[in-house]
C-alpha positions in Angstrom: 15.8 -18.0 -28.6 14.4 -15.1 -30.8 13.7 -11.6 -29.6 9.9 -12.0 -29.6 10.0 -15.1 -27.5 12.5 -13.4 -25.0 10.2 -10.5 -24.6 7.1 -12.7 -24.0 9.2 -14.7 -21.3 10.0 -11.4 -19.6 6.4 -10.4 -19.5 5.0 -13.9 -18.7 6.9 -14.2 -15.4 5.2 -11.4 -14.0 1.9 -13.2 -14.1 0.6 -14.3 -10.6 1.1 -17.5 -8.8 -1.6 -17.0 -6.0 -4.6 -14.9 -5.4 -5.5 -12.0 -3.3 -8.6 -11.8 -1.1 -10.1 -9.7 -4.0 -9.4 -12.4 -6.6 -6.4 -10.7 -8.1 -3.4 -12.7 -9.3 -0.3 -12.5 -7.2 3.5 -13.3 -7.6 5.1 -13.8 -4.4 8.7 -15.3 -4.2 9.7 -13.9 -0.6 9.3 -15.8 2.6 7.0 -14.2 5.2 9.6 -14.7 7.9 12.1 -12.8 5.8 9.8 -10.0 5.1 8.9 -9.7 8.8 12.5 -9.5 9.7 13.1 -6.8 7.0 10.0 -4.8 8.2 11.1 -5.0 11.7 14.7 -4.0 10.9 13.4 -1.0 8.7 11.1 0.2 11.6 13.9 0.1 14.2 16.1 2.0 11.9 13.4 4.6 11.4 12.8 5.0 15.2 16.4 6.0 15.5 16.4 8.5 12.6 12.9 10.1 12.8 11.7 12.4 15.7 9.0 10.4 17.8 6.0 12.3 19.1 6.1 12.7 22.9 2.7 14.0 23.2 0.6 11.8 25.3 -2.8 12.8 24.0 -1.7 12.3 20.5 -0.1 8.9 21.1 -3.3 7.9 23.0 -5.5 8.7 20.1 -3.5 7.1 17.5 -3.1 4.1 19.6 -6.9 3.9 20.1 -7.5 3.9 16.5 -4.9 1.5 15.7 -5.8 -1.0 18.4 -9.4 -1.0 17.1 -8.2 -1.9 13.5 -5.5 -4.3 14.3 -7.7 -6.7 16.5 -9.6 -7.5 13.4 -6.5 -8.2 11.2 -6.4 -11.9 10.0 -3.8 -13.9 11.9 -2.4 -14.9 8.4 -1.2 -11.3 8.1 0.3 -10.9 11.6 -0.2 -13.1 14.5 0.7 -11.1 17.6 0.9 -7.6 18.9 1.2 -4.6 16.8 3.8 -1.9 17.4 2.5 1.7 16.8 4.7 4.8 16.7 3.8 8.5 16.1 6.6 10.3 14.3 6.6 14.1 14.9 6.8 15.4 11.4 4.8 17.5 8.9 4.6 14.7 6.5 1.2 13.8 5.4 2.0 10.1 5.6 1.4 6.8 7.4 2.6 3.2 6.7 2.4 -0.4 8.0 5.0 -2.9 7.6 5.2 -6.7 7.6 5.9 -7.9 11.3 3.3 -5.8 12.7 4.8 -2.4 12.6 2.6 1.0 11.9 3.9 4.4 11.7 1.8 7.6 11.6 3.1 11.0 11.0 1.6 14.0 12.8 1.1 15.9 9.6 -1.6 13.4 8.4 -3.6 14.1 11.7 -4.3 17.5 10.2 -6.0 16.1 7.2 -7.9 13.2 8.9 -10.4 15.3 10.8 -11.7 12.6 13.0 -11.4 8.8 14.0 -13.2 7.7 11.0 -10.7 9.2 8.7 -7.8 8.2 10.8 -9.5 4.8 10.8 -9.5 4.8 6.9 -5.7 5.7 6.8 -4.6 3.0 9.2 -7.0 0.5 7.6 -5.6 1.1 4.1 -2.0 0.8 5.4 -2.7 -2.4 7.2 -4.7 -3.6 4.1 -1.2 -3.6 2.2 0.0 -6.0 4.8 -3.1 -8.3 4.8 -2.8 -8.7 1.1 1.1 -9.3 1.2 1.8 -6.1 -1.3 5.4 -5.9 -0.1 6.0 -9.4 -1.1 4.5 -8.7 -4.5 6.5 -5.5 -5.2 10.0 -7.0 -4.2 9.1 -10.2 -6.3 8.0 -8.3 -9.4 10.9 -5.8 -9.2 13.2 -9.0 -9.1 11.6 -10.7 -11.9 11.2 -7.7 -14.1 15.1 -7.2 -13.8 15.7 -10.8 -14.7 13.3 -10.5 -17.7 15.2 -7.4 -19.0 18.5 -9.1 -18.6 17.4 -12.0 -20.6 16.2 -9.6 -23.5 19.4 -7.8 -23.2 21.5 -11.0 -23.5 19.4 -12.2 -26.6 19.8 -8.5 -28.3 23.6 -8.7 -27.7 23.9 -12.2 -29.0 22.2 -11.1 -32.3 24.4 -8.1 -32.6 21.4 -5.7 -32.9 22.8 -2.2 -33.3 19.8 -0.6 -31.7 20.1 -2.6 -28.6 20.3 0.4 -26.2 17.3 2.0 -27.7 15.3 -1.2 -27.6 16.4 -1.7 -23.9 15.4 1.8 -22.9 12.0 1.5 -24.7 11.5 -1.9 -23.1 12.4 -0.6 -19.6 10.0 2.3 -20.1 7.3 -0.1 -21.2 7.9 -2.4 -18.1 7.8 0.7 -15.9 4.6 2.2 -17.1 3.0 -0.8 -18.5 3.7 -3.3 -15.7 5.2 -2.0 -12.4 3.1 1.2 -12.2 -0.3 -0.4 -12.8 0.8 -3.0 -10.4 1.4 -0.4 -7.8 -2.0 1.4 -8.7 -3.8 -2.1 -8.2 -2.3 -2.5 -4.9 -3.3 1.0 -3.8 -7.0 0.3 -5.0 -7.1 -3.0 -3.3 -5.8 -1.7 -0.1 -8.5 1.1 -0.3 -11.2 -1.5 -0.6 -9.7 -4.1 1.9 -9.2 -1.0 4.2 -12.7 0.2 3.9 -14.1 -3.2 4.9 -11.5 -3.5 7.9 -12.4 0.0 9.1 -16.1 -0.7 9.0 -15.5 -4.1 10.9 -13.7 -2.0 13.4 -16.6 0.4 14.0 -15.4 3.3 11.9 -17.9 4.8 9.4 -16.7 3.8 5.8 -17.9 7.0 4.6 -15.1 8.6 6.3 -12.7 7.0 3.7 -14.4 9.0 1.0 -14.2 12.4 2.9 -10.5 11.6 3.8 -9.6 11.5 0.1 -11.6 14.6 -0.7 -9.4 16.3 2.0 -6.4 14.8 0.2 -7.5 16.3 -3.0 -7.5 19.7 -1.5 -4.0 19.2 -0.1 -2.4 17.8 -3.4 -1.5 20.0 -6.5 0.8 19.2 -9.4 0.5 15.6 -9.2 1.4 13.6 -12.2 -1.2 12.0 -14.7 -2.5 8.7 -13.1 -0.8 6.6 -15.8 2.5 8.0 -14.7 2.0 7.3 -11.2 2.1 4.4 -8.7 -1.1 5.6 -7.1 -4.6 6.1 -8.5 -5.7 9.6 -8.8 -7.9 11.1 -5.9 -10.9 11.1 -8.3 -10.5 7.3 -9.0 -10.1 6.5 -5.3 -13.2 8.4 -4.3 -15.3 6.8 -7.1 -13.9 3.3 -6.2 -14.5 3.8 -2.4 -18.1 5.3 -3.2 -18.9 2.4 -5.2 -17.9 -0.1 -2.5 -20.0 1.6 0.3 -23.0 -0.7 -0.3 -20.8 -3.6 0.7 -18.9 -2.0 3.7 -21.8 -0.1 5.1 -23.8 -3.3 6.4 -20.5 -4.4 8.0 -20.2 -1.1 10.0 -23.7 -1.2 11.1 -23.0 -4.5 12.9 -19.8 -3.1 14.6 -19.6 -1.0 17.8 -17.9 2.2 17.2 -14.8 3.0 19.4 -14.5 6.2 21.3 -11.1 7.7 20.3 -10.8 11.3 21.3 -8.8 13.6 18.8 -6.6 16.1 20.5 -6.2 19.6 19.2 -3.4 19.4 16.6 
């Protein structure tokens, strides 16, 4: 096997085997049952290490928004009840895990001004679960390591003196050329899927745009987009704005929930 063929095989293995709801190719090597167990175990560990909010008002508010969202999640993503935990932390963050787990940090409630913006956050995070992004990321990481190992063996067998330099360059290429764009495509997909989901759940999809405008005010010193696993705030705002003509009619057919945000 020559070097060129080995590199091609390493890259080809990252092509998708299935399609997401938006038509994007996906590579998924993990079983859903294993991912659900991993998600549940990680969530249980977090609950022992992170401080959990004891505020009835905050918990009631977050649960209200989450309930409105999760009732519209396809059974293929999670068939059962969702567990929602509010972590008492200044982190501006939230997440959803396979197995029906949602975590919201109180810090993000200072950025999300109302139920629509919180609906955008939870919709986005649940969008990752709907599109099986955890499976993709674990699978792509495994395959990329396999690919690099193949190239390393070939370089070693050919006694190429610059092996370490080639491997370092290839590793960088995989990181910036494959894995990071892969992550950015996940984020953009979760934005769009989440905007449709929030709209179906009765939250105004324009809230997702306002949310990222708020996020932009909070962030400073972020790396250039090509060096990040996340799209820039400007990119996200542009993509979400362009999708409004599709999500707005969905919102107009839904009934808005009445989730009362407490003073934070």
